C-alpha positions in Angstrom: -26.2 -28.4 88.2 -26.1 -27.5 84.5 -22.6 -28.9 84.0 -23.5 -32.1 85.9 -26.5 -32.8 83.8 -24.5 -32.0 80.6 -21.7 -34.4 81.6 -24.4 -37.1 82.0 -25.9 -36.3 78.7 -22.5 -36.3 77.0 -21.8 -39.8 78.6 -25.0 -41.2 77.2 -24.7 -39.6 73.7 -21.2 -40.8 73.4 -22.3 -44.5 73.7 -24.3 -44.2 70.4 -21.5 -43.0 68.1 -23.3 -43.6 64.8 -26.7 -42.0 65.7 -28.1 -38.5 65.6 -29.5 -37.0 68.7 -33.0 -35.7 67.6 -35.2 -33.5 69.7 -38.6 -31.9 69.2 -37.7 -29.1 71.6 -35.9 -26.2 70.1 -34.6 -24.9 73.5 -33.3 -28.4 74.2 -31.5 -28.8 70.9 -30.0 -25.4 71.3 -28.7 -26.2 74.8 -27.4 -29.6 73.6 -25.6 -27.9 70.6 -23.8 -25.5 73.1 -22.1 -28.4 74.9 -19.0 -27.8 72.9 -18.7 -24.2 74.1 -19.8 -25.2 77.7 -16.9 -27.6 78.0 -14.3 -25.8 75.8 -12.2 -25.3 79.0 -12.3 -28.9 80.0 -9.3 -31.0 79.2 -11.2 -34.2 79.9 -14.5 -33.4 78.2 -13.7 -30.8 75.4 -13.5 -33.2 72.5 -16.3 -35.4 73.6 -18.6 -32.5 74.3 -17.9 -31.0 70.9 -18.5 -34.3 69.1 -21.8 -34.8 71.0 -22.9 -31.3 70.1 -22.2 -31.9 66.4 -24.6 -34.7 66.3 -27.7 -32.9 67.7 -30.5 -32.1 65.4 -34.0 -30.5 65.9 -36.4 -32.9 64.4 -37.2 -30.6 61.4 -33.4 -30.5 60.6 -33.2 -34.2 60.8 -36.2 -34.8 58.5 -34.7 -32.3 56.0 -31.3 -34.1 56.1 -33.1 -37.4 55.6 -34.6 -36.2 52.4 -38.1 -35.2 53.4 -39.4 -33.0 50.7 -42.7 -31.2 50.6 -43.3 -31.4 46.9 -46.9 -32.6 46.4 -48.0 -32.1 50.0 -51.2 -30.3 50.5 -52.2 -27.8 53.1 -53.5 -29.2 56.4 -57.0 -27.6 57.1 -56.8 -27.8 60.8 -55.0 -26.2 63.8 -51.8 -28.2 64.6 -49.1 -27.7 67.1 -45.8 -29.4 68.0 
């Protein structure tokens, strides 16, 4: 079942070649980043899976890569969660 779902995700991700795949779930981004290894033995999906995995970013990685800097930010005086 995991491979079947991964194949579907790779198919969808591959349609959006110039876009990052951003997720706010650490476990999800970790799983998506492992697609290259999961399909390393597949002649038909190996390259596509590896390419899809390279575009996955956790939202904090994505924001950092986009140039979000914390200079000048102030502490938030409340309980927050993501």
